[in-house]
N, C-alpha and C positions, 0 to 999 in steps of 0.2 A: 325694735328701737335699741340703740346702743346704750348700755349702762356704763356710766363713767364712775371711776373710783371717787371717794369723798375728796372734795377740794378744801372745804372748810369743815372743821369739826370742833365740838366742845365735849369734854369728858369731865363728869362730876363737877360741873361749873357752878360756883356760888359767888354772888356779888353782893356785898354789903355797902350801904351808904350810911355812915356813922353807925347807929344802932338798929337801922332798918335793913331787913333782908329784901333785896329786889329780885334775886333769882336764887333758886335752891336746887342743887344736884341736877343740873340740866345736862342731858346727853343728846346731842343732835349731830347729824352728818348732812352736809350740803354738797351736792354733786354738780359738776359741770354739765351743761346741756339740759338742765332742768330749771323750771320756775317753781320756787318754794314760797308759799304764802304763810305768813306768821300772823296768827289771829288770837285776839284776847281783848278784854275790856281795858279801859284806861287804867294805868298803873299796874298792868299785868307783867311788865318787864320786857315788852317788845322792843322798845327803843334801846334799852340797856343791852339786850342780846345783840342787836345790830351793831352797837358801838363796840362790844367785845369782839365780834366777828370782824370788824373793820380795824381792830388794833388800837382804837381810841381809848378804851377802858381795859385795865388789867383785872383778871379774876382775883377775888379775895381767896378763893380756894379752887382747886381743879385746874384745868388747862384749856386753852384754845389754840388750834393749829391751822396753818395754811399749807397745803400740799405736804403734810406730815411734819413740818417744822413749827416750833412754838412761835406764836405771834407775840412780839415784844414791843410793838408800836405800829403806827400806820404803815401800810405796805403799798408799794407803787402799783401792784397788780390788783389791788382791792379798791374799788370806788364806792364811796358812801355818799348818798344824797339825803340830807336831813329833811325834816318837815319844814314846810314853808313858814310856819309860825315861829320857827327857831332862828330865822334869818332877819337881819337888819336891812330891810328893803329901802331904807332912806339913805344908805351909803351911796355917795355920788359916783356911779359907775355905769357905763353903757352896756347894752346887751352884748356887743362884740367883746368888750373887755372882760365881762363876767365869763363868757364862754372860754376865752383864752386862759383863764385861771385853771382850767382843767389840765393844763400842761405844767403847772407850777412845780409839781413834785418831781418832774423828770428832767429838770435843768437848774442851773444856778439862778438864784433869785435876782442876780444883778444883770443877767443876760437879757437883752431886749428881744421882744418877739419879732421873728423874721416875717418876710412876705409869705413864705410857705406856711408859717404858723397861722397867719391871718386868713389865708386861702382855705386852710383846713377848718378853721373856726367858721368861716362863712359856709363851707360845705355841710358842717354839722348843723348849723342854723337852718340851712335849706332843708335838711333832712327832717326837721321838726316844724317846718313852715314858718320860721321866724327870721329869715334872712332880710326881709323887707323892713324889719325894725332893728337892724343891727346897730344903728347909731342912736336909738332911743335910750333914755334913762331907764334903768331897771325899775325904779319906783313908779313909773308911769304906766306899767303894764297891769293887765288883769291877773287874777290868780292863775288861770289856766295858761296864760302866756308866760308867766314867771316859771311855772312848772316845766314848760317846754324848754325854756332857756337852761334850767337846771339839768334837764336831760341832755341837751346839746353839750353842756360842759362835761357831763359824765362820759359822753361818747368820745370826747377828745382824749380821755385818759387811755382808752383801749385796753382796759384791764381784763383780767380773767374772771373777776367776780364783781357783781354790781349789787349793792345793798341800798334799798330805797325805803324810807320811812314815810308811810302814809302817802304814796304818790298820787292816789286817786281822789284824795279828800279835797273838796272844794273846787274841783275843776269841771269844765263842761264836758258833755258827751263826746264831741269831736276830739278833744284832748285825751280823754280816756281811751278812745278807739285808736288814736295815733300811738299812745303809749303801749297799748297791748300789741300792736303790730310791730313796733320796734323791739319790744322785749322778745317777741317771737323770733325775730331775725337774729337777735343776739343769742338766744337759746340754741338756735340751729347751728350757730358758729361754735358752740361749746362753752359759752359763758355760763357761769353759775349765777343765778338771779334769785335774790331773796327780797320780798317786799312785805312790809307790815300793813295791815288793813283791818278795818272793822266790818268790811263788806263780805259776808259769807257767800252771797250769790256770785260776786265778782271772782272770788277765789275758786269757787266751784267750776266756773267757766274757764279760767285762765291758768290755773296752777296745776302742775303735775303732782305736787307734794304739798301737804298742809301740816302745819304744826300748831296745835291748840295749846296756849300757854296762859297760866295765871299764877305767876311766881315760880311755878314748876311746870314741866311738860305734862299736859293732860293726855294728849294723843298725838301720834306722829305717823303719817302715811298718806296714801292717796285720798283726796277729798271724799270720794264715794265711800271710803272705809271709815274715816275718822268723824264724819259729820253724822253722828248719831244723837238721839235725844239725851242720852246719859252723858256723853262727852260734852255736848254744848251746855247742858245744865251745870256740869262741874266747872266749865270754863267761864260762863257768863252769869251763872247764878239763877237760871230758870229757863223755862221753855220760851224761846224768843222768836222762833221761825217755824215755818211748816217744813218738817223733815221730808215729807213726800215731795214737795216742790224742789227742795235742795237736791235730793237724790236724783230727780229727773234732770236737773241742770248738770249735775256732776258726772253723769254717765258719758 
């Protein structure tokens, strides 16, 4: 397997929110052509780390880089997909219009979308099985359908790195399987993929790399290496899964 150099990296990264420390002395390296799972309990800093890697949040101390250059804000080659719970689904917009927003950073805000743009959006929706609902309102969709639309919008950006916050949460099994298949194709094309999750078994099955985090990095490496009783207890606060079953899945 080809080993790619780090595409995204954090060095001695610390992030404070007022008087609260969200992340402390985090050092991570994210490579293209790999799927990295970011795991930890609620409040562990997973979303904060994704936002730093996307350029949405600046470090309080330390640094974050993309292809060796400091991240000073959102980057056109980095696509961030937030949690569904962070989105206002009541906003009056169609599935097609939402997908087209994936192009917004690559053009003038005043330029209308072209026919080729709309054809590309329809192709992205077809790729996630949502083209038949292109003209439906986004708030009329189920959770799994909304997540598919978000993925279609991310595909429109055609970036080098894709960051997803809890993409498997609250979606049905077919959507999970579709998401895994698409992430696999993006990985094969050299895209760096990072997703936050609580699902250890999902990470063991789908990730090349796992980062256990709880304010700081507890362990970092292949799932079969980092999923130990000691590491999981330090991350989640106790023995929560069968290590034997996880190791079997991670092989």
